[in-house]
C-alpha positions as a Markdown table, in Angstrom:
| # | Residue | x | y | z |
|---|---|---|---|---|
| 1 | Unk | -6.6 | 11.9 | -17.6 |
| 2 | Unk | -6.7 | 11.7 | -13.9 |
| 3 | Unk | -4.7 | 8.8 | -12.3 |
| 4 | Unk | -6.3 | 5.7 | -10.8 |
| 5 | Unk | -6.0 | 4.5 | -7.2 |
| 6 | Unk | -5.6 | 0.7 | -6.9 |
| 7 | Unk | -6.5 | -0.6 | -3.4 |
| 8 | Unk | -5.2 | -3.9 | -2.3 |
| 9 | Unk | -8.1 | -5.5 | -0.5 |
| 10 | Unk | -7.9 | -9.2 | -1.3 |
| 11 | Unk | -6.8 | -10.0 | 2.3 |
| 12 | Unk | -9.9 | -8.5 | 3.8 |
| 13 | Unk | -11.9 | -11.8 | 4.3 |
| 14 | Unk | -9.1 | -13.4 | 6.3 |
| 15 | Unk | -7.6 | -10.5 | 8.2 |
| 16 | Unk | -10.9 | -9.2 | 9.4 |
| 17 | Unk | -12.8 | -12.4 | 9.8 |
| 18 | Unk | -15.2 | -11.6 | 7.0 |
| 19 | Unk | -16.5 | -8.3 | 5.8 |
| 20 | Unk | -19.2 | -8.3 | 8.5 |
| 21 | Unk | -16.4 | -7.5 | 10.9 |
| 22 | Unk | -14.9 | -4.6 | 9.0 |
| 23 | Unk | -13.8 | -2.3 | 11.8 |
| 24 | Unk | -15.5 | 1.1 | 12.0 |
| 25 | Unk | -13.0 | 3.4 | 13.6 |
| 26 | Unk | -14.3 | 6.8 | 12.3 |
| 27 | Unk | -16.8 | 9.1 | 14.0 |
| 28 | Unk | -19.6 | 7.7 | 11.8 |
| 29 | Unk | -18.5 | 4.1 | 11.8 |
| 30 | Unk | -16.2 | 4.6 | 8.8 |
| 31 | Unk | -13.5 | 2.2 | 8.0 |
| 32 | Unk | -9.9 | 3.4 | 7.4 |
| 33 | Unk | -10.4 | 2.6 | 3.7 |
| 34 | Unk | -13.3 | 5.0 | 3.6 |
| 35 | Unk | -10.9 | 7.7 | 4.5 |
| 36 | Unk | -8.5 | 6.7 | 1.8 |
| 37 | Unk | -11.2 | 7.0 | -0.9 |
| 38 | Unk | -12.4 | 10.3 | 0.4 |
| 39 | Unk | -8.8 | 11.6 | 0.4 |
| 40 | Unk | -8.2 | 10.2 | -3.1 |
| 41 | Unk | -11.3 | 11.9 | -4.5 |
| 42 | Unk | -10.3 | 15.3 | -3.2 |
| 43 | Unk | -6.7 | 14.7 | -4.0 |
| 44 | Unk | -7.2 | 14.4 | -7.7 |
| 45 | Unk | -7.7 | 10.7 | -8.5 |
| 46 | Unk | -10.4 | 9.9 | -11.2 |
| 47 | Unk | -11.1 | 6.2 | -10.6 |
| 48 | Unk | -10.8 | 3.5 | -7.9 |
| 49 | Unk | -9.9 | -0.1 | -8.6 |
| 50 | Unk | -10.1 | -2.7 | -5.8 |
| 51 | Unk | -8.5 | -6.1 | -5.9 |
| 52 | Unk | -10.4 | -8.7 | -3.9 |
| 53 | Unk | -11.1 | -12.4 | -3.8 |
| 54 | Unk | -14.2 | -13.8 | -5.6 |
| 55 | Unk | -15.3 | -15.5 | -2.4 |
| 56 | Unk | -16.6 | -12.2 | -1.0 |
| 57 | Unk | -17.5 | -10.4 | -4.2 |
| 58 | Unk | -21.2 | -10.2 | -3.3 |
| 59 | Unk | -20.6 | -8.8 | 0.2 |
| 60 | Unk | -18.0 | -6.4 | -1.0 |
| 61 | Unk | -20.3 | -4.9 | -3.7 |
| 62 | Unk | -23.1 | -4.6 | -1.1 |
| 63 | Unk | -21.2 | -3.3 | 1.8 |
| 64 | Unk | -18.3 | -1.4 | 0.3 |
| 65 | Unk | -18.8 | -0.5 | -3.4 |
| 66 | Unk | -22.2 | 1.0 | -2.9 |
| 67 | Unk | -20.8 | 3.7 | -0.7 |
| 68 | Unk | -18.6 | 5.1 | -3.5 |
| 69 | Unk | -20.3 | 4.5 | -6.7 |
| 70 | Unk | -22.2 | 7.8 | -6.7 |
| 71 | Unk | -18.9 | 9.6 | -5.9 |
| 72 | Unk | -16.3 | 8.2 | -8.3 |
| 73 | Unk | -16.1 | 5.4 | -10.9 |
| 74 | Unk | -15.2 | 2.1 | -9.2 |
| 75 | Unk | -14.1 | -1.3 | -10.5 |
| 76 | Unk | -13.1 | -4.6 | -9.0 |
| 77 | Unk | -10.6 | -7.2 | -10.1 |
| 78 | Unk | -9.8 | -10.6 | -8.5 |
| 79 | Unk | -6.7 | -12.2 | -7.1 |
| 80 | Unk | -6.7 | -16.0 | -6.7 |
| 81 | Unk | -4.0 | -18.6 | -6.2 |
| 82 | Unk | -4.5 | -19.9 | -9.7 |
| 83 | Unk | -4.0 | -16.6 | -11.4 |
| 84 | Unk | -0.7 | -17.7 | -12.9 |
| 85 | Unk | 1.2 | -17.3 | -16.2 |
| 86 | Unk | 0.7 | -19.9 | -18.8 |
| 87 | Unk | 2.6 | -23.2 | -18.0 |
| 88 | Unk | 2.3 | -22.9 | -14.3 |
| 89 | Unk | -0.1 | -24.3 | -11.8 |
| 90 | Unk | -0.7 | -24.0 | -8.1 |
| 91 | Unk | 1.6 | -26.4 | -6.1 |
| 92 | Unk | -0.4 | -28.9 | -4.1 |
| 93 | Unk | 1.0 | -27.6 | -0.8 |
| 94 | Unk | 0.5 | -23.9 | -1.5 |
| 95 | Unk | -2.1 | -22.1 | 0.6 |
| 96 | Unk | -0.6 | -18.7 | 1.2 |
| 97 | Unk | -1.4 | -15.9 | -1.2 |
| 98 | Unk | 1.3 | -15.0 | -3.7 |
| 99 | Unk | 2.0 | -11.5 | -2.2 |
| 100 | Unk | 1.3 | -7.9 | -2.9 |
| 101 | Unk | 2.9 | -7.6 | -6.4 |
| 102 | Unk | 0.8 | -10.5 | -7.5 |
| 103 | Unk | -2.2 | -8.6 | -6.4 |
| 104 | Unk | -1.0 | -5.6 | -8.4 |
| 105 | Unk | -0.7 | -7.7 | -11.5 |
| 106 | Unk | -4.4 | -8.3 | -11.4 |
| 107 | Unk | -5.1 | -4.7 | -12.3 |
| 108 | Unk | -3.7 | -4.9 | -15.9 |
| 109 | Unk | -7.2 | -5.5 | -17.4 |
| 110 | Unk | -8.7 | -2.4 | -15.7 |
| 111 | Unk | -5.9 | 0.2 | -15.6 |
| 112 | Unk | -4.4 | 1.9 | -18.6 |
| 113 | Unk | -3.3 | 5.2 | -17.0 |
| 114 | Unk | -0.8 | 6.2 | -14.3 |
| 115 | Unk | -1.9 | 4.6 | -11.0 |
| 116 | Unk | -1.2 | 4.5 | -7.3 |
| 117 | Unk | -1.1 | 1.4 | -5.1 |
| 118 | Unk | -2.1 | 1.4 | -1.5 |
| 119 | Unk | -3.1 | -1.0 | 1.3 |
| 120 | Unk | -6.8 | -1.2 | 2.3 |
| 121 | Unk | -6.2 | -0.9 | 6.0 |
| 122 | Unk | -3.6 | 1.9 | 6.4 |
| 123 | Unk | -4.4 | 5.6 | 7.0 |
| 124 | Unk | -2.2 | 7.7 | 4.7 |
| 125 | Unk | -3.4 | 11.3 | 5.2 |
| 126 | Unk | -4.8 | 13.7 | 2.7 |
| 127 | Unk | -1.5 | 15.4 | 1.7 |
| 128 | Unk | 0.0 | 12.1 | 0.6 |
| 129 | Unk | -2.9 | 11.6 | -1.8 |
| 130 | Unk | -2.6 | 15.1 | -3.1 |
| 131 | Unk | 1.1 | 14.9 | -3.6 |
| 132 | Unk | 0.9 | 11.4 | -5.3 |
| 133 | Unk | -2.0 | 12.5 | -7.6 |
| 134 | Unk | -0.1 | 15.6 | -8.7 |
| 135 | Unk | 3.0 | 13.6 | -9.6 |
| 136 | Unk | 1.2 | 10.8 | -11.4 |
| 137 | Unk | -0.9 | 13.4 | -13.5 |
| 138 | Unk | 2.4 | 14.5 | -14.9 |
| 139 | Unk | 3.4 | 11.0 | -16.0 |
| 140 | Unk | 0.7 | 10.6 | -18.6 |
| 141 | Unk | 2.3 | 9.3 | -21.8 |
| 142 | Unk | 5.6 | 8.6 | -20.1 |
| 143 | Unk | 7.2 | 5.2 | -19.1 |
| 144 | Unk | 9.7 | 3.9 | -16.5 |
| 145 | Unk | 9.3 | 7.0 | -14.3 |
| 146 | Unk | 7.8 | 5.8 | -11.0 |
| 147 | Unk | 7.3 | 7.2 | -7.5 |
| 148 | Unk | 6.7 | 6.3 | -3.9 |
| 149 | Unk | 5.5 | 8.3 | -1.0 |
| 150 | Unk | 8.4 | 8.4 | 1.6 |
| 151 | Unk | 6.9 | 8.8 | 5.0 |
| 152 | Unk | 9.1 | 10.3 | 7.8 |
| 153 | Unk | 9.9 | 7.4 | 10.0 |
| 154 | Unk | 8.9 | 9.3 | 13.2 |
| 155 | Unk | 5.4 | 9.7 | 11.7 |
| 156 | Unk | 4.8 | 6.0 | 11.4 |
| 157 | Unk | 5.6 | 4.4 | 14.7 |
| 158 | Unk | 3.2 | 2.5 | 17.0 |
| 159 | Unk | 2.9 | 3.5 | 20.7 |
| 160 | Unk | 2.2 | -0.1 | 21.5 |
| 161 | Unk | 5.4 | -1.8 | 20.3 |
| 162 | Unk | 8.0 | -2.3 | 17.6 |
| 163 | Unk | 7.1 | -2.0 | 13.8 |
| 164 | Unk | 8.6 | -3.3 | 10.6 |
| 165 | Unk | 9.4 | -0.7 | 8.0 |
| 166 | Unk | 11.1 | -0.6 | 4.6 |
| 167 | Unk | 13.9 | 1.9 | 5.2 |
| 168 | Unk | 14.6 | 3.8 | 2.0 |
| 169 | Unk | 17.9 | 5.1 | 0.6 |
| 170 | Unk | 17.9 | 7.8 | -2.0 |
| 171 | Unk | 20.3 | 9.8 | -4.2 |
| 172 | Unk | 20.9 | 13.5 | -4.4 |
| 173 | Unk | 18.0 | 13.9 | -6.8 |
| 174 | Unk | 15.6 | 12.1 | -4.4 |
| 175 | Unk | 15.4 | 8.9 | -6.5 |
| 176 | Unk | 15.2 | 5.7 | -4.7 |
| 177 | Unk | 18.4 | 3.5 | -4.7 |
| 178 | Unk | 17.3 | 0.8 | -2.2 |
| 179 | Unk | 14.7 | -0.4 | 0.3 |
| 180 | Unk | 16.0 | -2.4 | 3.3 |
| 181 | Unk | 13.3 | -4.2 | 5.4 |
| 182 | Unk | 14.0 | -3.6 | 9.0 |
| 183 | Unk | 11.8 | -5.9 | 11.1 |
| 184 | Unk | 12.3 | -4.2 | 14.5 |
| 185 | Unk | 12.1 | -0.5 | 14.9 |
| 186 | Unk | 11.0 | 1.3 | 18.1 |
| 187 | Unk | 11.3 | 4.5 | 19.9 |
| 188 | Unk | 13.7 | 3.7 | 22.8 |
| 189 | Unk | 13.5 | 4.9 | 26.4 |
| 190 | Unk | 15.8 | 7.7 | 25.5 |
| 191 | Unk | 13.4 | 9.1 | 23.0 |
| 192 | Unk | 15.4 | 8.1 | 20.0 |
| 193 | Unk | 14.3 | 5.9 | 17.2 |
| 194 | Unk | 16.4 | 2.7 | 16.8 |
| 195 | Unk | 16.3 | -0.4 | 14.7 |
| 196 | Unk | 17.9 | -3.8 | 15.3 |
| 197 | Unk | 20.7 | -4.3 | 12.9 |
| 198 | Unk | 22.1 | -7.6 | 11.5 |
| 199 | Unk | 24.3 | -8.1 | 14.6 |
| 200 | Unk | 21.3 | -7.8 | 16.9 |
| 201 | Unk | 22.3 | -4.3 | 18.2 |
| 202 | Unk | 20.0 | -1.3 | 18.4 |
| 203 | Unk | 21.1 | 1.4 | 16.0 |
| 204 | Unk | 19.8 | 4.9 | 16.1 |
| 205 | Unk | 18.1 | 6.3 | 12.9 |
| 206 | Unk | 16.8 | 9.8 | 12.2 |
| 207 | Unk | 13.3 | 10.9 | 12.6 |
| 208 | Unk | 13.0 | 12.1 | 9.0 |
| 209 | Unk | 14.4 | 8.9 | 7.5 |
| 210 | Unk | 12.1 | 8.0 | 4.5 |
| 211 | Unk | 10.3 | 4.8 | 4.9 |
| 212 | Unk | 7.9 | 2.9 | 2.5 |
| 213 | Unk | 4.3 | 2.4 | 3.7 |
| 214 | Unk | 3.3 | 0.6 | 0.5 |
| 215 | Unk | 2.2 | 3.8 | -1.3 |
| 216 | Unk | 3.5 | 3.6 | -4.8 |
| 217 | Unk | 3.0 | 5.2 | -8.2 |
| 218 | Unk | 3.4 | 3.4 | -11.5 |
| 219 | Unk | 2.6 | 3.6 | -15.2 |
| 220 | Unk | 1.0 | 0.6 | -17.0 |
| 221 | Unk | 4.1 | -1.0 | -18.3 |
| 222 | Unk | 4.8 | -2.0 | -14.8 |
| 223 | Unk | 2.4 | -4.9 | -15.3 |
| 224 | Unk | 4.6 | -6.3 | -18.0 |
| 225 | Unk | 7.7 | -6.0 | -15.9 |
| 226 | Unk | 5.8 | -7.8 | -13.2 |
| 227 | Unk | 4.8 | -10.7 | -15.2 |
| 228 | Unk | 8.4 | -11.2 | -16.5 |
| 229 | Unk | 9.7 | -11.3 | -12.9 |
| 230 | Unk | 6.8 | -13.4 | -11.6 |
| 231 | Unk | 7.8 | -16.1 | -14.1 |
| 232 | Unk | 11.3 | -16.1 | -12.7 |
| 233 | Unk | 10.0 | -16.1 | -9.1 |
| 234 | Unk | 7.8 | -19.1 | -9.7 |
| 235 | Unk | 10.6 | -21.0 | -11.4 |
| 236 | Unk | 12.9 | -20.4 | -8.5 |
| 237 | Unk | 10.3 | -21.0 | -5.7 |
| 238 | Unk | 8.5 | -24.1 | -7.0 |
| 239 | Unk | 9.3 | -25.9 | -3.7 |
| 240 | Unk | 8.8 | -23.0 | -1.3 |
| 241 | Unk | 5.1 | -23.0 | -0.3 |
| 242 | Unk | 5.5 | -19.7 | 1.7 |
| 243 | Unk | 7.5 | -17.5 | -0.7 |
| 244 | Unk | 5.7 | -14.3 | -1.6 |
| 245 | Unk | 6.1 | -11.9 | -4.5 |
| 246 | Unk | 6.3 | -8.4 | -2.9 |
| 247 | Unk | 6.3 | -4.9 | -4.6 |
| 248 | Unk | 9.7 | -3.8 | -3.1 |
| 249 | Unk | 11.3 | -7.0 | -4.6 |
| 250 | Unk | 10.1 | -6.1 | -8.1 |
| 251 | Unk | 11.0 | -2.4 | -7.6 |
| 252 | Unk | 14.5 | -3.1 | -6.4 |
| 253 | Unk | 15.2 | -5.4 | -9.3 |
| 254 | Unk | 14.0 | -2.7 | -11.8 |
| 255 | Unk | 16.1 | 0.0 | -10.1 |
| 256 | Unk | 19.3 | -2.2 | -10.0 |
| 257 | Unk | 18.9 | -3.2 | -13.6 |
| 258 | Unk | 18.6 | 0.5 | -14.6 |
| 259 | Unk | 15.2 | 0.0 | -16.3 |
| 260 | Unk | 13.3 | 2.5 | -14.2 |
| 261 | Unk | 13.7 | 5.5 | -11.8 |
| 262 | Unk | 11.6 | 5.9 | -8.7 |
| 263 | Unk | 11.1 | 9.3 | -7.2 |
| 264 | Unk | 10.8 | 9.4 | -3.4 |
| 265 | Unk | 8.0 | 12.0 | -2.6 |
| 266 | Unk | 8.3 | 13.5 | 0.9 |
| 267 | Unk | 5.0 | 13.8 | 2.8 |
| 268 | Unk | 4.2 | 15.6 | 6.1 |
| 269 | Unk | 1.2 | 13.2 | 6.6 |
| 270 | Unk | 1.2 | 10.9 | 9.6 |
| 271 | Unk | 0.6 | 7.3 | 8.9 |
| 272 | Unk | -1.4 | 5.2 | 11.3 |
| 273 | Unk | -3.0 | 1.8 | 11.5 |
| 274 | Unk | -3.9 | -1.0 | 13.8 |
| 275 | Unk | -0.6 | -2.8 | 14.1 |
| 276 | Unk | -1.5 | -4.1 | 17.6 |
| 277 | Unk | -5.0 | -4.5 | 19.2 |
| 278 | Unk | -4.0 | -1.7 | 21.6 |
| 279 | Unk | -3.6 | 0.7 | 18.7 |
| 280 | Unk | -7.4 | 0.8 | 17.9 |
| 281 | Unk | -8.3 | 3.4 | 20.6 |
| 282 | Unk | -5.6 | 5.6 | 19.4 |
| 283 | Unk | -6.8 | 5.4 | 15.8 |
| 284 | Unk | -10.3 | 6.2 | 16.9 |
| 285 | Unk | -9.0 | 9.2 | 19.0 |
| 286 | Unk | -6.9 | 10.5 | 16.0 |
| 287 | Unk | -9.8 | 10.4 | 13.6 |
| 288 | Unk | -12.0 | 12.1 | 16.1 |
| 289 | Unk | -9.4 | 14.9 | 16.5 |
| 290 | Unk | -9.1 | 15.3 | 12.7 |
| 291 | Unk | -12.8 | 15.6 | 12.4 |
| 292 | Unk | -13.1 | 18.0 | 15.2 |
| 293 | Unk | -10.3 | 20.1 | 13.5 |
| 294 | Unk | -12.3 | 20.2 | 10.2 |
| 295 | Unk | -10.0 | 17.9 | 8.2 |
| 296 | Unk | -13.0 | 15.6 | 7.6 |
| 297 | Unk | -16.8 | 15.9 | 7.7 |
| 298 | Unk | -18.6 | 13.8 | 10.3 |
| 299 | Unk | -20.1 | 11.8 | 7.5 |
| 300 | Unk | -17.8 | 11.0 | 4.6 |
| 301 | Unk | -20.3 | 9.5 | 2.2 |
Protein backbone atom coordinates (compact mmCIF):
# COMPACT_ATOMS: atom_id res chain seq x y z
CA UNK A 1 0.00 0.00 0.00
CA UNK A 2 1.26 3.46 -0.88
CA UNK A 3 1.76 5.95 1.97
CA UNK A 4 -0.58 8.88 2.61
CA UNK A 5 0.33 12.57 2.59
CA UNK A 6 -1.29 14.52 5.43
CA UNK A 7 -1.35 18.28 4.78
CA UNK A 8 -1.82 20.69 7.68
CA UNK A 9 -4.15 23.35 6.26
CA UNK A 10 -6.37 24.31 9.20
CA UNK A 11 -4.66 27.69 9.50
CA UNK A 12 -5.43 28.75 5.95
CA UNK A 13 -8.47 30.88 6.68
CA UNK A 14 -6.68 33.08 9.20
CA UNK A 15 -3.20 33.23 7.65
CA UNK A 16 -4.41 34.06 4.15
CA UNK A 17 -7.44 36.15 5.07
CA UNK A 18 -9.79 33.55 3.62
CA UNK A 19 -9.47 31.09 0.76
CA UNK A 20 -10.33 33.72 -1.83
CA UNK A 21 -6.92 35.23 -1.12
CA UNK A 22 -4.92 32.01 -1.54
CA UNK A 23 -1.79 33.29 -3.19
CA UNK A 24 -1.06 32.13 -6.71
CA UNK A 25 2.72 32.11 -7.06
CA UNK A 26 3.15 29.58 -9.88
CA UNK A 27 3.32 30.31 -13.58
CA UNK A 28 -0.32 29.30 -13.99
CA UNK A 29 -1.49 30.87 -10.75
CA UNK A 30 -0.82 27.72 -8.70
CA UNK A 31 -0.41 27.84 -4.93
CA UNK A 32 2.60 26.32 -3.20
CA UNK A 33 0.30 23.53 -2.01
CA UNK A 34 -0.47 22.63 -5.63
CA UNK A 35 3.22 21.89 -6.15
CA UNK A 36 3.30 19.69 -3.04
CA UNK A 37 0.38 17.61 -4.28
CA UNK A 38 1.93 17.31 -7.74
CA UNK A 39 5.27 16.20 -6.25
CA UNK A 40 3.56 13.77 -3.89
CA UNK A 41 1.71 12.05 -6.72
CA UNK A 42 4.82 11.54 -8.83
CA UNK A 43 6.88 10.71 -5.73
CA UNK A 44 4.80 7.66 -4.81
CA UNK A 45 2.06 8.74 -2.41
CA UNK A 46 -1.34 7.10 -2.83
CA UNK A 47 -3.75 9.40 -0.98
CA UNK A 48 -3.94 12.99 0.26
CA UNK A 49 -5.65 13.94 3.53
CA UNK A 50 -6.15 17.60 4.46
CA UNK A 51 -6.90 18.86 7.94
CA UNK A 52 -8.95 22.07 7.81
CA UNK A 53 -11.50 23.96 9.90
CA UNK A 54 -15.21 23.39 9.29
CA UNK A 55 -15.77 27.11 8.80
CA UNK A 56 -14.26 27.00 5.32
CA UNK A 57 -15.16 23.45 4.28
CA UNK A 58 -17.42 24.52 1.41
CA UNK A 59 -14.84 26.92 -0.03
CA UNK A 60 -12.08 24.36 0.38
CA UNK A 61 -14.00 21.65 -1.45
CA UNK A 62 -14.84 24.04 -4.29
CA UNK A 63 -11.53 25.88 -4.67
CA UNK A 64 -8.97 23.23 -3.63
CA UNK A 65 -10.22 19.64 -3.57
CA UNK A 66 -11.81 19.80 -7.01
CA UNK A 67 -8.37 20.30 -8.57
CA UNK A 68 -7.01 17.03 -7.20
CA UNK A 69 -9.95 14.62 -7.07
CA UNK A 70 -9.36 13.32 -10.60
CA UNK A 71 -5.65 12.77 -9.90
CA UNK A 72 -5.45 11.06 -6.48
CA UNK A 73 -7.92 10.04 -3.72
CA UNK A 74 -8.46 12.94 -1.29
CA UNK A 75 -10.13 13.23 2.11
CA UNK A 76 -10.59 15.99 4.64
CA UNK A 77 -10.69 15.93 8.44
CA UNK A 78 -11.37 18.79 10.82
CA UNK A 79 -9.44 20.53 13.59
CA UNK A 80 -11.44 22.57 16.09
CA UNK A 81 -10.67 23.88 19.56
CA UNK A 82 -13.22 21.51 21.10
CA UNK A 83 -11.65 18.38 19.62
CA UNK A 84 -10.44 17.23 23.04
CA UNK A 85 -10.10 13.95 24.94
CA UNK A 86 -12.98 12.90 27.17
CA UNK A 87 -13.11 14.86 30.39
CA UNK A 88 -11.61 18.08 28.99
CA UNK A 89 -13.30 21.23 27.76
CA UNK A 90 -12.04 24.40 26.09
CA UNK A 91 -10.97 26.98 28.69
CA UNK A 92 -13.03 30.19 28.54
CA UNK A 93 -9.99 32.32 27.62
CA UNK A 94 -8.64 29.94 24.97
CA UNK A 95 -8.64 31.33 21.41
CA UNK A 96 -5.34 30.11 19.98
CA UNK A 97 -5.29 26.74 18.12
CA UNK A 98 -3.82 23.79 20.01
CA UNK A 99 -0.84 23.44 17.65
CA UNK A 100 0.52 21.24 14.89
CA UNK A 101 0.43 17.93 16.73
CA UNK A 102 -3.20 18.46 17.68
CA UNK A 103 -3.86 18.92 13.95
CA UNK A 104 -2.04 15.64 13.27
CA UNK A 105 -4.26 13.84 15.81
CA UNK A 106 -7.30 14.62 13.68
CA UNK A 107 -6.04 12.20 11.01
CA UNK A 108 -6.68 9.08 13.08
CA UNK A 109 -10.09 8.39 11.49
CA UNK A 110 -8.75 8.65 7.93
CA UNK A 111 -5.22 7.19 8.03
CA UNK A 112 -4.36 3.55 8.62
CA UNK A 113 -1.08 3.32 6.71
CA UNK A 114 2.36 4.96 6.99
CA UNK A 115 1.93 8.69 6.42
CA UNK A 116 3.84 11.92 5.95
CA UNK A 117 3.00 15.28 7.49
CA UNK A 118 3.76 18.63 5.84
CA UNK A 119 2.73 22.29 6.08
CA UNK A 120 0.34 23.58 3.42
CA UNK A 121 2.37 26.68 2.62
CA UNK A 122 5.95 25.41 2.31
CA UNK A 123 7.69 24.37 -0.92
CA UNK A 124 9.59 21.15 -0.22
CA UNK A 125 10.89 20.01 -3.62
CA UNK A 126 10.27 16.85 -5.62
CA UNK A 127 13.25 14.88 -4.29
CA UNK A 128 12.05 15.25 -0.72
CA UNK A 129 8.69 13.68 -1.55
CA UNK A 130 10.34 10.83 -3.44
CA UNK A 131 12.79 10.13 -0.59
CA UNK A 132 10.03 10.24 2.01
CA UNK A 133 7.59 8.07 0.06
CA UNK A 134 10.28 5.44 -0.54
CA UNK A 135 11.13 5.24 3.16
CA UNK A 136 7.49 5.12 4.27
CA UNK A 137 6.64 2.39 1.76
CA UNK A 138 9.19 0.20 3.55
CA UNK A 139 7.50 0.76 6.92
CA UNK A 140 4.23 -1.01 6.15
CA UNK A 141 3.47 -3.45 8.95
CA UNK A 142 6.13 -1.94 11.24
CA UNK A 143 5.81 0.30 14.28
CA UNK A 144 7.88 2.87 16.18
CA UNK A 145 10.21 3.50 13.24
CA UNK A 146 9.65 7.08 12.09
CA UNK A 147 11.53 9.54 9.92
CA UNK A 148 11.93 13.19 9.11
CA UNK A 149 13.36 14.93 6.07
CA UNK A 150 16.43 16.82 7.24
CA UNK A 151 17.01 19.87 5.07
CA UNK A 152 20.51 21.29 4.76
CA UNK A 153 20.35 24.58 6.62
CA UNK A 154 21.92 26.55 3.77
CA UNK A 155 19.03 25.45 1.54
CA UNK A 156 16.37 26.94 3.82
CA UNK A 157 17.36 30.55 4.46
CA UNK A 158 15.46 33.69 3.55
CA UNK A 159 17.19 36.48 1.67
CA UNK A 160 14.99 38.99 3.46
CA UNK A 161 15.91 38.37 7.11
CA UNK A 162 16.41 35.89 9.90
CA UNK A 163 14.53 32.60 10.19
CA UNK A 164 13.63 30.17 12.98
CA UNK A 165 14.60 26.54 12.45
CA UNK A 166 14.57 23.30 14.40
CA UNK A 167 18.27 22.36 14.36
CA UNK A 168 18.68 18.59 14.51
CA UNK A 169 21.25 16.40 16.21
CA UNK A 170 21.68 12.82 15.05
CA UNK A 171 23.79 9.80 15.93
CA UNK A 172 26.20 7.80 13.77
CA UNK A 173 23.28 5.85 12.28
CA UNK A 174 21.52 9.06 11.20
CA UNK A 175 18.84 8.68 13.86
CA UNK A 176 17.51 11.85 15.45
CA UNK A 177 18.65 12.49 19.02
CA UNK A 178 17.28 16.02 19.57
CA UNK A 179 15.67 19.03 17.88
CA UNK A 180 16.61 22.45 19.25
CA UNK A 181 14.55 25.43 18.17
CA UNK A 182 16.78 28.32 17.11
CA UNK A 183 14.70 31.45 16.71
CA UNK A 184 17.30 33.63 14.96
CA UNK A 185 19.38 32.20 12.11
CA UNK A 186 20.86 34.37 9.38
CA UNK A 187 23.61 34.46 6.79
CA UNK A 188 26.01 37.05 8.18
CA UNK A 189 27.90 39.69 6.22
CA UNK A 190 30.93 37.37 6.13
CA UNK A 191 28.88 34.77 4.24
CA UNK A 192 28.67 32.32 7.14
CA UNK A 193 25.43 31.03 8.65
CA UNK A 194 25.03 31.94 12.31
CA UNK A 195 22.43 31.52 15.03
CA UNK A 196 21.90 33.48 18.22
CA UNK A 197 22.74 31.28 21.18
CA UNK A 198 21.44 31.38 24.74
CA UNK A 199 23.92 34.13 25.68
CA UNK A 200 22.78 36.29 22.78
CA UNK A 201 25.98 35.78 20.80
CA UNK A 202 26.06 34.83 17.11
CA UNK A 203 27.52 31.34 16.69
CA UNK A 204 28.55 29.85 13.35
CA UNK A 205 26.85 26.69 12.13
CA UNK A 206 27.56 24.53 9.08
CA UNK A 207 25.81 24.85 5.72
CA UNK A 208 24.78 21.17 5.76
CA UNK A 209 23.48 21.10 9.34
CA UNK A 210 20.15 19.21 9.20
CA UNK A 211 17.07 21.18 10.15
CA UNK A 212 13.42 20.26 10.43
CA UNK A 213 10.99 21.96 8.07
CA UNK A 214 8.02 20.05 9.49
CA UNK A 215 8.23 17.19 7.00
CA UNK A 216 7.74 14.03 9.06
CA UNK A 217 6.96 10.36 8.48
CA UNK A 218 4.98 8.24 10.95
CA UNK A 219 3.07 4.99 11.29
CA UNK A 220 -0.49 4.94 12.72
CA UNK A 221 0.36 4.16 16.37
CA UNK A 222 1.70 7.72 16.50
CA UNK A 223 -1.92 8.84 16.95
CA UNK A 224 -2.18 6.88 20.22
CA UNK A 225 1.12 8.26 21.52
CA UNK A 226 -0.12 11.73 20.68
CA UNK A 227 -3.36 11.28 22.59
CA UNK A 228 -1.47 10.10 25.67
CA UNK A 229 0.82 13.11 25.59
CA UNK A 230 -2.01 15.53 24.81
CA UNK A 231 -3.83 14.51 27.98
CA UNK A 232 -0.68 15.28 29.96
CA UNK A 233 -0.20 18.55 28.05
CA UNK A 234 -3.75 19.70 28.78
CA UNK A 235 -3.43 18.82 32.45
CA UNK A 236 -0.24 20.85 32.80
CA UNK A 237 -1.43 23.82 30.75
CA UNK A 238 -4.96 24.41 32.03
CA UNK A 239 -4.08 28.00 32.92
CA UNK A 240 -1.94 28.82 29.87
CA UNK A 241 -4.18 30.08 27.03
CA UNK A 242 -1.27 30.31 24.58
CA UNK A 243 0.42 26.92 25.07
CA UNK A 244 0.66 24.85 21.87
CA UNK A 245 1.12 21.13 21.32
CA UNK A 246 3.83 20.89 18.64
CA UNK A 247 5.11 17.88 16.68
CA UNK A 248 8.78 18.23 17.83
CA UNK A 249 7.57 18.25 21.46
CA UNK A 250 5.91 14.84 21.02
CA UNK A 251 8.75 13.40 18.94
CA UNK A 252 11.41 14.49 21.44
CA UNK A 253 9.48 12.85 24.28
CA UNK A 254 9.16 9.59 22.35
CA UNK A 255 12.86 9.55 21.48
CA UNK A 256 14.08 10.30 25.00
CA UNK A 257 11.77 7.65 26.45
CA UNK A 258 13.18 5.09 24.00
CA UNK A 259 9.79 4.26 22.50
CA UNK A 260 10.65 5.18 18.90
CA UNK A 261 13.49 5.81 16.47
CA UNK A 262 13.43 8.65 13.94
CA UNK A 263 15.60 8.38 10.84
CA UNK A 264 16.91 11.67 9.47
CA UNK A 265 16.63 11.54 5.67
CA UNK A 266 18.99 13.89 3.87
CA UNK A 267 17.57 15.78 0.90
CA UNK A 268 19.24 17.90 -1.77
CA UNK A 269 15.98 19.85 -2.25
CA UNK A 270 15.82 23.54 -1.52
CA UNK A 271 13.01 24.67 0.73
CA UNK A 272 11.35 28.00 0.21
CA UNK A 273 8.31 29.90 1.37
CA UNK A 274 7.01 33.37 2.06
CA UNK A 275 8.49 34.08 5.48
CA UNK A 276 8.53 37.81 4.70
CA UNK A 277 6.39 39.78 2.25
CA UNK A 278 9.59 40.53 0.35
CA UNK A 279 10.09 36.79 -0.25
CA UNK A 280 7.11 36.52 -2.59
CA UNK A 281 8.86 37.80 -5.71
CA UNK A 282 11.73 35.38 -5.12
CA UNK A 283 9.31 32.44 -4.81
CA UNK A 284 7.61 33.44 -8.07
CA UNK A 285 11.01 33.66 -9.79
CA UNK A 286 12.15 30.28 -8.46
CA UNK A 287 9.00 28.52 -9.62
CA UNK A 288 9.30 30.18 -13.02
CA UNK A 289 12.89 28.95 -13.27
CA UNK A 290 11.95 25.39 -12.25
CA UNK A 291 9.22 25.41 -14.89
CA UNK A 292 11.54 26.75 -17.58
CA UNK A 293 14.03 23.99 -16.68
CA UNK A 294 11.38 21.32 -17.20
CA UNK A 295 10.92 20.37 -13.52
CA UNK A 296 7.21 21.21 -13.72
CA UNK A 297 4.67 21.64 -16.53
CA UNK A 298 3.19 25.09 -17.05
CA UNK A 299 -0.18 23.71 -15.92
CA UNK A 300 -0.03 21.28 -12.98
CA UNK A 301 -3.66 20.12 -12.93
